[in-house]
LUMGUKOL-499576 format. One record per residue: residue in one letter; x, y, z of N, C-alpha, C in turn. Coordinates in steps of 0.02 Angstrom, whole numbers, padded with zeros to 5 digits, always signed. Example, Ala and Ser with C-alpha at 12.3 -4.5 7.8 and 13.67 -1.06 7.14 Angstrom:
BEGIN
A+00660-00284+00390+00615-00225+00390+00660-00165+00390S+00642-00112+00354+00684-00053+00357+00645+00002+00394
! end
This chain:
BEGIN
M+00041-00060-00001+00000+00000+00000+00043+00062+00001R+00100+00061+00040+00144+00119+00042+00176+00130-00026K+00199+00076-00059+00229+00083-00125+00179+00113-00174R+00117+00091-00168+00065+00117-00213+00055+00192-00201S+00056+00214-00137+00048+00284-00122+00105+00325-00148L+00168+00299-00141+00226+00333-00168+00222+00340-00244F+00198+00287-00276+00190+00288-00348+00142+00343-00369L+00087+00348-00334+00037+00399-00350+00065+00469-00341L+00104+00478-00287+00132+00545-00275+00183+00562-00328A+00223+00512-00349+00273+00524-00402+00238+00542-00467L+00185+00505-00482+00147+00518-00542+00116+00588-00540A+00091+00605-00480+00061+00672-00472+00113+00727-00485A+00174+00715-00460+00229+00764-00471+00242+00772-00545A+00242+00716-00582+00255+00719-00653+00199+00758-00689V+00138+00745-00668+00082+00781-00698+00087+00855-00683S+00105+00870-00619+00112+00940-00600+00166+00975-00640G+00222+00939-00651+00276+00968-00690+00254+00983-00761A+00215+00938-00789+00190+00947-00857+00146+01008-00861V+00106+01019-00808+00061+01077-00807+00101+01142-00805V+00155+01142-00763+00197+01201-00757+00231+01215-00824F+00258+01162-00856+00293+01169-00920+00248+01201-00973A+00183+01182-00970+00137+01208-01020+00106+01273-00999G+00129+01300-00941+00096+01357-00914+00103+01420-00956G+00150+01422-01004+00157+01480-01046+00098+01492-01091R+00059+01440-01106+00001+01448-01149-00062+01455-01107R-00092+01511-01108-00153+01522-01069-00213+01516-01115E-00258+01473-01094-00319+01465-01133-00376+01499-01096A-00421+01528-01134-00479+01561-01105-00521+01510-01068V-00544+01528-01009-00586+01484-00968-00659+01501-00979D-00698+01452-00997-00770+01460-01005-00803+01450-00938H-00818+01503-00903-00845+01498-00836-00918+01474-00835N-00948+01470-00892-01018+01447-00896-01024+01372-00909T-00966+01339-00918-00967+01266-00928-00933+01234-00868V-00971+01194-00833-00947+01159-00773-00938+01085-00790T-00882+01056-00770-00868+00985-00784-00877+00946-00720L-00917+00894-00725-00931+00848-00668-00900+00781-00683G-00860+00755-00637-00828+00690-00646-00859+00636-00603Y-00880+00582-00635-00907+00525-00597-00904+00464-00641N-00917+00406-00612-00912+00344-00652-00972+00339-00701P-00971+00289-00745-01022+00286-00798-01093+00278-00775F-01105+00260-00712-01174+00246-00689-01218+00307-00690L-01188+00367-00690-01230+00427-00687-01275+00434-00748S-01258+00402-00802-01300+00404-00863-01345+00343-00868D-01349+00304-00814-01392+00245-00813-01452+00255-00768S-01507+00222-00786-01565+00219-00743-01585+00145-00738F-01602+00125-00678-01621+00055-00667-01698+00046-00666T-01733+00099-00687-01805+00098-00694-01824+00134-00758D-01888+00150-00765-01908+00189-00824-01901+00264-00814A-01875+00284-00758-01863+00355-00743-01800+00379-00780P-01794+00445-00793-01736+00471-00828-01673+00458-00787A-01615+00452-00822-01551+00444-00789-01534+00508-00748P-01499+00501-00693-01484+00559-00652-01449+00616-00688I-01403+00602-00734-01369+00656-00769-01418+00697-00810D-01470+00664-00836-01521+00702-00875-01564+00745-00829V-01579+00719-00770-01618+00758-00722-01579+00820-00699I-01515+00811-00686-01473+00867-00665-01471+00921-00720R-01460+00899-00780-01457+00948-00836-01523+00983-00847E-01577+00947-00841-01643+00978-00851-01657+01031-00797E-01642+01014-00735-01654+01061-00681-01606+01120-00685L-01545+01106-00706-01495+01161-00715-01518+01210-00768A-01544+01183-00824-01568+01226-00878-01628+01268-00855R-01668+01241-00811-01726+01278-00786-01705+01334-00740R-01657+01320-00696-01639+01369-00644-01582+01415-00664Y-01534+01389-00702-01477+01428-00724-01465+01416-00797P-01506+01445-00841-01503+01430-00912-01437+01450-00947D-01398+01492-00914-01335+01513-00943-01278+01461-00932L-01292+01411-00890-01240+01362-00875-01248+01298-00915T-01191+01267-00930-01189+01202-00965-01151+01153-00921L-01176+01092-00917-01142+01041-00877-01112+00987-00922E-01046+00979-00918-01012+00926-00954-01001+00868-00905Y-01007+00808-00931-01001+00746-00891-00937+00711-00909H-00888+00711-00865-00824+00678-00877-00827+00609-00845T-00829+00556-00887-00835+00489-00862-00769+00465-00832M-00771+00443-00770-00713+00420-00735-00716+00344-00723P-00659+00313-00710-00659+00241-00696-00694+00225-00631Q-00711+00161-00621-00744+00140-00559-00701+00159-00499D-00637+00147-00503-00592+00164-00449-00568+00236-00460M-00609+00285-00438-00594+00354-00451-00541+00382-00406L-00529+00350-00349-00487+00381-00298-00417+00395-00324D-00387+00348-00361-00318+00358-00385-00315+00421-00428S-00362+00429-00474-00363+00487-00518-00370+00551-00478L-00414+00550-00428-00426+00609-00388-00365+00628-00347V-00331+00579-00319-00270+00593-00279-00218+00626-00323I-00209+00601-00384-00160+00631-00431-00181+00703-00448W-00245+00712-00465-00267+00779-00483-00260+00828-00426M-00282+00808-00366-00282+00855-00310-00211+00871-00288T-00166+00822-00290-00097+00834-00272-00065+00883-00318S-00083+00881-00381-00055+00927-00432-00099+00988-00443Q-00151+00997-00401-00197+01054-00405-00227+01060-00475D-00245+01003-00502-00274+00998-00568-00349+01013-00566A-00373+01047-00617-00444+01065-00620-00479+01032-00679T-00460+00970-00693-00493+00934-00748-00568+00931-00737V-00588+00920-00675-00660+00921-00659-00671+00976-00606D-00729+01007-00610-00747+01059-00560-00786+01028-00502I-00820+00974-00516-00859+00937-00467-00842+00863-00474F-00836+00828-00418-00818+00757-00422-00858+00717-00370G-00863+00653-00383-00896+00608-00335-00849+00588-00280M-00873+00590-00218-00833+00572-00160-00866+00514-00123D-00829+00462-00109-00854+00406-00069-00851+00426+00005V-00898+00399+00044-00902+00417+00115-00835+00410+00151P-00798+00353+00143-00736+00346+00183-00682+00396+00164W-00688+00431+00108-00636+00478+00088-00641+00545+00124A-00695+00556+00160-00708+00623+00187-00651+00647+00232T-00625+00603+00275-00571+00623+00319-00508+00641+00280Q-00490+00599+00232-00430+00609+00191-00435+00675+00152F-00491+00686+00120-00499+00746+00078-00507+00809+00121G-00540+00801+00178-00548+00859+00223-00482+00881+00250R-00442+00835+00275-00378+00853+00305-00331+00882+00253A-00334+00856+00191-00289+00880+00138-00317+00943+00104R-00377+00963+00122-00412+01020+00092-00421+01009+00016W-00444+00951+00000-00456+00932-00069-00530+00938-00088A-00570+00968-00046-00641+00979-00062-00660+01046-00033L-00694+01087-00072-00714+01154-00050-00768+01149+00002P-00759+01176+00064-00813+01176+00113-00874+01215+00087L-00932+01187+00099-00994+01214+00070-01034+01258+00118N-01013+01261+00180-01054+01296+00231-01071+01367+00212E-01022+01405+00189-01034+01475+00170-01069+01482+00103H-01057+01436+00059-01084+01441-00009-01157+01416-00014L-01173+01366+00025-01241+01339+00026-01264+01335+00100P-01275+01395+00131-01289+01395+00202-01354+01363+00223D-01400+01353+00175-01464+01321+00192-01463+01245+00180L-01404+01219+00167-01399+01147+00152-01428+01104+00207D-01420+01126+00270-01446+01087+00325-01521+01090+00331Q-01553+01134+00291-01626+01136+00289-01652+01087+00235R-01607+01062+00195-01626+01016+00141-01603+00945+00154I-01541+00938+00177-01512+00872+00187-01511+00857+00262T-01526+00794+00278-01529+00775+00349-01461+00787+00384P-01462+00799+00448-01399+00808+00485-01352+00748+00477A-01379+00689+00479-01337+00629+00471-01305+00627+00402G-01344+00648+00350-01317+00648+00282-01260+00695+00275L-01264+00755+00306-01210+00803+00303-01151+00781+00345E-01165+00752+00402-01112+00731+00447-01067+00678+00415T-01095+00634+00377-01055+00581+00347-01005+00608+00295F-01018+00668+00270-00972+00699+00223-00942+00763+00252S-00933+00764+00318-00905+00822+00351-00836+00809+00380Y-00798+00862+00386-00732+00858+00419-00725+00921+00461E-00719+00911+00527-00712+00967+00574-00766+01019+00565G-00827+00994+00556-00885+01039+00550-00897+01069+00481Q-00853+01054+00434-00860+01081+00367-00896+01029+00322W-00948+01052+00288-00984+01008+00241-00943+01003+00177L-00922+00944+00160-00878+00935+00102-00916+00911+00040A-00975+00883+00047-01010+00856-00011-01085+00855-00001V-01121+00851-00056-01193+00842-00055-01207+00769-00070P-01234+00731-00022-01248+00660-00036-01303+00652-00087F-01297+00600-00129-01349+00587-00178-01371+00514-00180W-01331+00469-00155-01351+00399-00151-01310+00366-00095G-01341+00320-00059-01306+00287-00006-01339+00223+00015S-01312+00194+00068-01339+00132+00096-01346+00140+00171L-01389+00099+00199-01399+00099+00272-01407+00027+00296T-01380+00014+00353-01387-00054+00382-01438-00053+00437G-01469-00111+00446-01519-00118+00500-01533-00191+00514L-01587-00203+00549-01604-00272+00569-01670-00292+00536Y-01668-00346+00499-01728-00376+00472-01752-00429+00522Y-01819-00435+00527-01845-00488+00570-01911-00513+00543R-01927-00573+00565-01990-00606+00544-02047-00586+00591T-02092-00547+00567-02149-00525+00608-02194-00582+00628D-02203-00631+00583-02250-00686+00598-02222-00731+00653I-02157-00742+00652-02127-00785+00703-02128-00751+00772L-02111-00687+00774-02114-00652+00838-02184-00650+00866E-02232-00638+00822-02302-00637+00844-02324-00705+00870E-02304-00758+00836-02322-00826+00857-02297-00840+00928F-02239-00815+00946-02210-00829+01011-02222-00771+01062G-02264-00723+01042-02283-00671+01089-02232-00616+01101F-02190-00602+01051-02139-00551+01060-02153-00491+01015E-02133-00433+01040-02128-00373+00999-02058-00368+00971A-02046-00320+00927-01979-00310+00900-01930-00296+00957P-01871-00324+00956-01824-00314+01012-01800-00242+01017E-01793-00219+01079-01769-00151+01091-01697-00151+01119S-01667-00209+01126-01598-00215+01148-01568-00279+01119V-01504-00283+01121-01470-00345+01098-01490-00403+01144S-01495-00390+01208-01515-00443+01254-01584-00470+01239E-01631-00426+01222-01698-00449+01203-01696-00491+01139M-01655-00471+01092-01649-00511+01031-01623-00580+01046V-01574-00586+01089-01548-00651+01108-01601-00693+01142E-01640-00662+01186-01693-00699+01220-01744-00726+01170I-01762-00686+01120-01809-00708+01069-01780-00768+01031I-01717-00763+01012-01686-00817+00973-01686-00882+01013R-01666-00879+01075-01664-00939+01117-01734-00969+01125T-01784-00927+01135-01852-00953+01145-01878-00986+01082V-01870-00953+01026-01896-00979+00963-01859-01044+00943R-01794-01042+00949-01754-01101+00927-01763-01162+00972A-01788-01150+01033-01802-01206+01077-01856-01251+01047E-01900-01220+01008-01954-01259+00976-01944-01266+00901R-01908-01219+00870-01899-01222+00798-01824-01216+00782S-01789-01269+00795-01717-01269+00788-01694-01264+00716E-01739-01275+00669-01720-01270+00598-01708-01197+00576L-01733-01150+00617-01724-01079+00600-01658-01053+00627A-01621-01016+00586-01562-00982+00610-01584-00923+00652G-01544-00905+00702-01562-00850+00746-01546-00783+00714L-01482-00767+00708-01459-00704+00680-01409-00717+00624L-01424-00691+00565-01380-00699+00507-01338-00636+00501W-01275-00645+00480-01230-00588+00468-01171-00612+00426P-01138-00567+00390-01081-00586+00347-01015-00580+00385G-00983-00636+00398-00922-00635+00437-00857-00643+00397D-00863-00652+00332-00803-00658+00291-00768-00591+00287R-00705-00591+00267-00668-00528+00260-00700-00486+00206G-00719-00426+00224-00751-00380+00178-00773-00319+00217D-00791-00266+00181-00810-00205+00217-00875-00213+00255S-00916-00263+00234-00978-00275+00272-00963-00296+00344L-00908-00332+00353-00888-00352+00421-00870-00291+00463V-00836-00243+00433-00818-00181+00467-00882-00143+00487M-00930-00141+00443-00993-00106+00457-01033-00142+00512L-01032-00208+00511-01065-00247+00564-01031-00233+00631Y-00965-00233+00631-00928-00218+00692-00947-00149+00719A-00951-00100+00675-00970-00032+00695-01039-00030+00728T-01085-00068+00698-01153-00072+00725-01152-00097+00797L-01114-00149+00810-01113-00179+00876-01070-00139+00925L-01017-00109+00899-00975-00066+00942-01018-00013+00975Y-01059+00021+00936-01101+00075+00963-01159+00046+01003A-01185-00012+00982-01239-00044+01019-01219-00061+01090F-01156-00075+01101-01131-00092+01168-01099-00032+01204G-01107+00028+01176-01084+00088+01210-01017+00113+01190G-00986+00083+01140-00919+00105+01119-00922+00160+01067E-00863+00184+01048-00855+00234+00995-00790+00220+00958Y-00786+00248+00897-00724+00239+00857-00664+00270+00892T-00673+00332+00917-00616+00369+00944-00634+00403+01009D-00582+00426+01045-00594+00465+01106-00596+00540+01087A-00599+00582+01137-00605+00655+01124-00545+00683+01087E-00488+00650+01092-00426+00674+01059-00418+00643+00990G-00465+00601+00969-00462+00571+00904-00423+00506+00901N-00406+00478+00958-00370+00413+00961-00419+00357+00954Y-00401+00308+00916-00445+00249+00907-00457+00214+00974R-00517+00183+00979-00534+00146+01041-00557+00075+01021F-00520+00043+00977-00539-00023+00952-00527-00076+01005D-00487-00062+01056-00475-00112+01109-00511-00095+01173S-00561-00053+01170-00599-00033+01229-00640-00093+01256P-00660-00090+01319-00704-00144+01345-00767-00153+01304E-00795-00098+01279-00856-00102+01239-00843-00137+01172S-00785-00123+01143-00766-00155+01081-00756-00229+01090I-00722-00247+01145-00712-00319+01159-00778-00354+01170R-00823-00320+01204-00890-00350+01217-00927-00360+01151A-00922-00312+01106-00958-00317+01041-00932-00375+01000V-00867-00382+00995-00838-00436+00954-00849-00504+00988Q-00844-00503+01054-00857-00566+01090-00929-00589+01078F-00975-00541+01073-01044-00559+01058-01048-00596+00991L-01014-00571+00940-01014-00604+00875-00986-00675+00880R-00930-00681+00915-00901-00747+00925-00949-00794+00962D-00982-00768+01013-01028-00808+01052-01089-00831+01013T-01112-00789+00966-01170-00811+00925-01155-00875+00887I-01091-00883+00869-01070-00944+00834-01064-01002+00883T-01026-00992+00936-01012-01047+00983-01075-01069+01021E-01123-01024+01029-01183-01040+01067-01243-01058+01022G-01231-01061+00957-01283-01082+00912-01336-01031+00895L-01323-00968+00912-01371-00915+00895-01367-00898+00819S-01309-00909+00791-01297-00898+00719-01266-00961+00690P-01278-00975+00626-01246-01034+00596-01170-01027+00596E-01135-01081+00606-01062-01079+00606-01035-01050+00541A-01072-01061+00487-01048-01039+00421-01046-00964+00412V-01076-00925+00458-01075-00852+00449-01004-00826+00445Q-00957-00860+00476-00889-00835+00478-00855-00836+00409I-00885-00870+00360-00858-00872+00292-00909-00842+00242W-00964-00816+00267-01016-00789+00222-01001-00717+00204E-01015-00699+00142-01019-00630+00122-01093-00609+00129R-01106-00546+00117-01174-00520+00128-01225-00558+00084R-01208-00574+00023-01254-00607-00022-01276-00674+00006E-01229-00712+00033-01246-00779+00059-01289-00774+00122S-01276-00722+00161-01316-00713+00222-01387-00693+00206R-01396-00646+00159-01463-00622+00145-01506-00674+00109Q-01475-00717+00069-01514-00767+00035-01553-00811+00082R-01525-00824+00140-01558-00868+00188-01617-00834+00223F-01611-00768+00233-01670-00733+00261-01725-00728+00209V-01707-00712+00147-01756-00708+00093-01791-00775+00083S-01755-00830+00096-01784-00896+00087-01827-00917+00147G-01830-00876+00198-01872-00892+00255-01840-00936+00308D-01773-00937+00309-01736-00985+00352-01710-00954+00416A-01729-00892+00432-01700-00858+00490-01750-00813+00525I-01735-00798+00588-01777-00753+00628-01754-00681+00617F-01689-00670+00622-01660-00603+00616-01603-00604+00564S-01591-00545+00534-01535-00538+00489-01511-00466+00489W-01446-00456+00502-01415-00390+00494-01398-00383+00421D-01419-00328+00389-01405-00321+00318-01414-00248+00297N-01400-00238+00234-01410-00173+00202-01484-00163+00187H-01502-00100+00172-01571-00083+00161-01598-00108+00093D-01555-00124+00046-01576-00129-00023-01625-00186-00040I-01630-00236+00004-01675-00291-00013-01748-00276+00005I-01761-00218+00037-01830-00202+00055-01874-00196-00008V-01844-00179-00065-01886-00167-00124-01913-00230-00156F-01885-00290-00137-01911-00351-00167-01933-00404-00117L-01930-00390-00053-01950-00440-00003-02023-00456-00007D-02063-00411-00035-02135-00426-00042-02153-00447-00113D-02103-00466-00152-02114-00492-00219-02115-00568-00216P-02172-00601-00226-02175-00675-00219-02131-00713-00268E-02109-00680-00321-02065-00714-00368-01992-00715-00344Q-01978-00673-00294-01909-00669-00269-01901-00684-00195S-01957-00687-00159-01953-00692-00086-02002-00742-00058E-01979-00776-00004-02021-00823+00032-02049-00792+00096V-02037-00727+00107-02060-00695+00169-02107-00637+00154V-02145-00642+00101-02189-00588+00080-02238-00571+00137G-02239-00509+00158-02288-00486+00207-02274-00506+00279V-02218-00540+00292-02205-00563+00361-02135-00542+00384W-02115-00483+00368-02050-00458+00388-02054-00384+00404D-02004-00359+00438-01997-00287+00449-01923-00271+00452F-01907-00205+00447-01839-00181+00446-01834-00123+00495I-01791-00128+00544-01787-00078+00597-01714-00063+00613P-01701-00009+00650-01632+00003+00673-01608-00055+00717F-01546-00073+00710-01518-00127+00752-01523-00105+00824P-01550-00147+00868-01560-00126+00938-01494-00118+00976A-01496-00079+01027-01436-00067+01068-01450-00083+01141E-01399-00098+01177-01403-00107+01249-01418-00039+01282P-01442-00037+01344-01460+00027+01375-01403+00077+01375E-01341+00054+01381-01284+00100+01383-01259+00118+01314G-01288+00090+01262-01265+00102+01194-01315+00143+01154Q-01304+00145+01089-01349+00181+01044-01357+00144+00978S-01417+00147+00952-01431+00117+00887-01402+00161+00832V-01368+00130+00784-01341+00167+00727-01356+00127+00665A-01360+00164+00609-01367+00133+00543-01305+00152+00505V-01260+00105+00498-01195+00120+00466-01207+00132+00392T-01176+00184+00367-01192+00206+00299-01132+00203+00254G-01146+00200+00190-01096+00207+00138-01128+00248+00083G-01092+00261+00030-01123+00297-00025-01079+00354-00052F-01109+00396-00093-01072+00448-00128-01106+00516-00122G-01064+00567-00124-01088+00635-00128-01048+00672-00181F-01071+00729-00202-01033+00770-00249-00999+00827-00211A-00935+00840-00228-00895+00890-00196-00866+00938-00248V-00848+00997-00228-00819+01047-00273-00743+01045-00268N-00710+01041-00325-00638+01044-00328-00614+01112-00304P-00574+01115-00251-00552+01181-00226-00505+01218-00273F-00479+01183-00323-00433+01213-00371-00468+01235-00434S-00533+01228-00437-00571+01248-00495-00572+01325-00500S-00567+01349-00562-00572+01421-00575-00644+01442-00588K-00690+01394-00579-00762+01407-00592-00803+01395-00530R-00779+01417-00473-00813+01402-00411-00885+01426-00409E-00896+01488-00431-00963+01516-00429-01012+01474-00469S-00992+01455-00529-01036+01414-00570-01044+01344-00541A-00989+01317-00514-00993+01250-00484-01040+01249-00424I-01040+01302-00385-01085+01306-00327-01158+01307-00351K-01171+01339-00406-01239+01340-00434-01261+01269-00454V-01215+01232-00483-01230+01163-00501-01242+01122-00437M-01203+01133-00386-01212+01099-00323-01280+01116-00291D-01300+01178-00299-01365+01200-00274-01421+01159-00308V-01412+01147-00372-01460+01107-00411-01458+01033-00387I-01398+01006-00378-01393+00937-00355-01426+00928-00287A-01423+00979-00246-01454+00975-00179-01529+00990-00179S-01557+01000-00238-01629+01017-00242-01672+00954-00235E-01734+00965-00218-01781+00910-00212-01790+00874-00279A-01792+00912-00333-01804+00882-00399-01749+00833-00417V-01686+00851-00405-01632+00805-00423-01626+00747-00374Q-01633+00761-00310-01631+00707-00261-01688+00656-00275R-01745+00682-00294-01801+00639-00312-01784+00598-00374G-01748+00630-00422-01728+00595-00482-01681+00537-00467F-01636+00546-00421-01592+00491-00401-01633+00434-00369A-01681+00453-00328-01724+00402-00295-01763+00361-00346L-01789+00393-00397-01828+00360-00447-01786+00316-00493A-01727+00340-00509-01684+00303-00557-01641+00250-00524W-01616+00264-00464-01570+00219-00431-01598+00186-00368G-01648+00214-00341-01673+00188-00277-01639+00221-00218P-01661+00204-00157-01633+00235-00098-01562+00210-00083V-01526+00251-00043-01550+00301+00004-01527+00370-00020Q-01572+00419-00019-01555+00490-00025-01569+00522+00042Q-01533+00575+00058-01538+00606+00123-01578+00670+00122Y-01616+00681+00070-01657+00742+00066-01715+00735+00115I-01725+00788+00156-01775+00786+00208-01845+00778+00179G-01881+00729+00203-01951+00718+00183-01960+00684+00117L-01905+00663+00084-01911+00635+00017-01954+00572+00016Y-01949+00531+00068-01985+00467+00068-02058+00472+00089D-02081+00535+00097-02153+00546+00105-02187+00555+00038D-02146+00562-00015-02172+00572-00082-02203+00508-00108P-02268+00508-00128-02301+00448-00152-02268+00418-00214V-02241+00459-00258-02209+00433-00318-02144+00397-00298V-02106+00427-00253-02045+00394-00229-02061+00327-00197Q-02115+00325-00159-02136+00263-00127-02158+00211-00178R-02190+00235-00231-02213+00187-00283-02153+00156-00318Y-02103+00196-00332-02043+00169-00366-02000+00128-00319N-02007+00139-00254-01964+00105-00205-02007+00076-00150P-02036+00017-00162-02080-00013-00112-02047-00018-00044N-02084-00001+00008-02061-00005+00078-02010+00048+00096S-02000+00098+00053-01949+00149+00069-01969+00191+00130E-02033+00190+00148-02054+00227+00208-02022+00200+00271K-01996+00140+00269-01964+00110+00327-01895+00141+00340L-01869+00179+00293-01800+00204+00297-01793+00266+00342G-01849+00301+00352-01845+00363+00390-01808+00358+00456P-01826+00312+00500-01792+00306+00564-01717+00290+00559L-01699+00254+00504-01628+00238+00496-01588+00297+00469V-01618+00336+00425-01584+00395+00398-01564+00441+00455E-01606+00446+00507-01593+00492+00563-01535+00472+00606I-01515+00408+00603-01461+00384+00647-01402+00358+00607A-01395+00382+00545-01340+00359+00502-01272+00375+00532L-01227+00329+00525-01159+00336+00552-01108+00316+00499N-01057+00356+00491-01004+00341+00444-00962+00282+00469R-00925+00252+00423-00877+00201+00443-00817+00232+00478P-00773+00193+00508-00718+00221+00548-00678+00272+00509P-00660+00329+00540-00624+00382+00504-00551+00363+00493S-00526+00383+00434-00456+00369+00418-00437+00410+00357E-00373+00430+00355-00346+00462+00295-00330+00410+00242N-00330+00347+00261-00318+00293+00214-00366+00237+00231Y-00429+00247+00213-00481+00200+00235-00471+00130+00207A-00448+00125+00146-00439+00059+00115-00392+00015+00158E-00336+00044+00180-00289+00007+00221-00317-00007+00291L-00351+00042+00319-00382+00031+00385-00433-00023+00382S-00476-00021+00332-00528-00072+00325-00497-00141+00317G-00444-00146+00279-00411-00210+00269-00386-00241+00334L-00354-00201+00376-00328-00229+00439-00384-00243+00487L-00437-00203+00487-00495-00219+00529-00526-00284+00509Q-00535-00294+00445-00564-00356+00420-00523-00417+00443E-00457-00411+00437-00413-00466+00455-00419-00484+00529E-00415-00434+00572-00417-00448+00644-00487-00468+00668L-00538-00437+00640-00607-00456+00660-00623-00527+00639N-00602-00546+00579-00615-00614+00557-00576-00665+00598A-00515-00646+00618-00475-00691+00660-00510-00701+00728A-00541-00648+00753-00576-00652+00817-00639-00695+00815I-00679-00686+00763-00743-00722+00760-00733-00795+00741T-00679-00810+00706-00665-00880+00688-00628-00917+00743G-00605-00880+00794-00567-00912+00848-00494-00922+00832T-00471-00894+00777-00400-00899+00759-00357-00865+00812R-00381-00808+00836-00349-00773+00892-00401-00757+00943P-00384-00755+01008-00431-00733+01058-00456-00662+01042V-00517-00647+01061-00545-00582+01045-00502-00524+01070S-00481-00529+01133-00441-00473+01161-00374-00465+01124Q-00343-00520+01103-00280-00514+01067-00291-00484+00999A-00344-00506+00964-00358-00480+00897-00371-00405+00900L-00408-00383+00950-00424-00312+00955-00364-00271+00979A-00321-00301+01019-00258-00266+01035-00216-00256+00973N-00213-00308+00931-00178-00301+00867-00210-00247+00824M-00275-00247+00822-00314-00199+00782-00298-00127+00804Q-00299-00118+00870-00283-00051+00897-00213-00030+00880R-00165-00075+00890-00095-00058+00876-00084-00041+00802R-00111-00082+00759-00101-00073+00687-00137-00010+00660A-00197+00000+00686-00235+00061+00665-00201+00123+00688T-00175+00123+00750-00139+00181+00777-00075+00195+00736A-00039+00143+00718+00021+00151+00678+00005+00180+00610L-00053+00164+00584-00072+00188+00518-00083+00264+00518K-00101+00292+00575-00113+00364+00581-00050+00405+00584R+00006+00372+00600+00068+00410+00611+00102+00426+00545
! end
């Protein structure tokens, strides 16, 4: 990873040198043409609704007819290109897509223009959680347009049969599992993806906060080896050893975990929000009408969180077209465009009140269930190098839940390695 970073910096220096060498030729800047960089999906729609890029352009033409938006198609792995451009203060794009985990890196390096002064009413349009996930030291760095949320799926018919309401704590969930499985042992208790992957990091975050922990202390130091963190990971290990979860969860990815809930083989499942749109489709689901989706419950000393991922659009701080770019961002943050993303791509959008819209609900069945989760959205662990942090978290967490290393030892390793990464 370090060699790769050095390579990118060297390449950035070469690009920067080329820009300086060519600096003798000044070209006129068209301040009415704004370039937006994102991957090819922006021109796609997964429904009969218009593609998001078309919605943005239509709304831009209506509100700012003097502006033109160019769409610069970027590769799926945009981060490398953006690091090179930002390091060399390149303005190839005026607006770019930012992934949630990049917020700390880009904020600290000042690679995204803070929006607080330019769009002061943004917090009247976008939920606090939506802005927070793309913030650094109180500065709003991006306007979110699509994301994901995690929560707890459960079987309403099974809980009703045994006289239970939805669990309000982890302990209540365990009690329900033990009671139901005493009579129906064929049902899995709690499904979750334990294989190495970012889903495991998000699951860990869910439980860390559920048991009262936090990513960092007041000084910004990681707390991955805190008593609450140990308790959270020990809980995952115990679900396997005590039969609350299938032993196979430790090698499952999210797809394998969710298939079993959709097939009607489990009581509870931690998962992403995206399957809500087809769980009531009898051609795809065996749990039609007998499920619900809620925030993952927390112990009394903890808090429920919905761990989020997704993308927002940010302004290149080196752009010579800031004023025009801000106008485009104003359009992206509008109800019309956020609604367009919801119709073409599905949830989650963070625009306040969007899921009260009947048309949005029609295009996205069960999207009304997302409101409580949007309000408690939480970013993944902060890092200037999230890819490397996520990798080491996955390694140590998987070692703990499989029993390869004792939980306390794995988390001590995780704390040491994560702390070293910050230096």
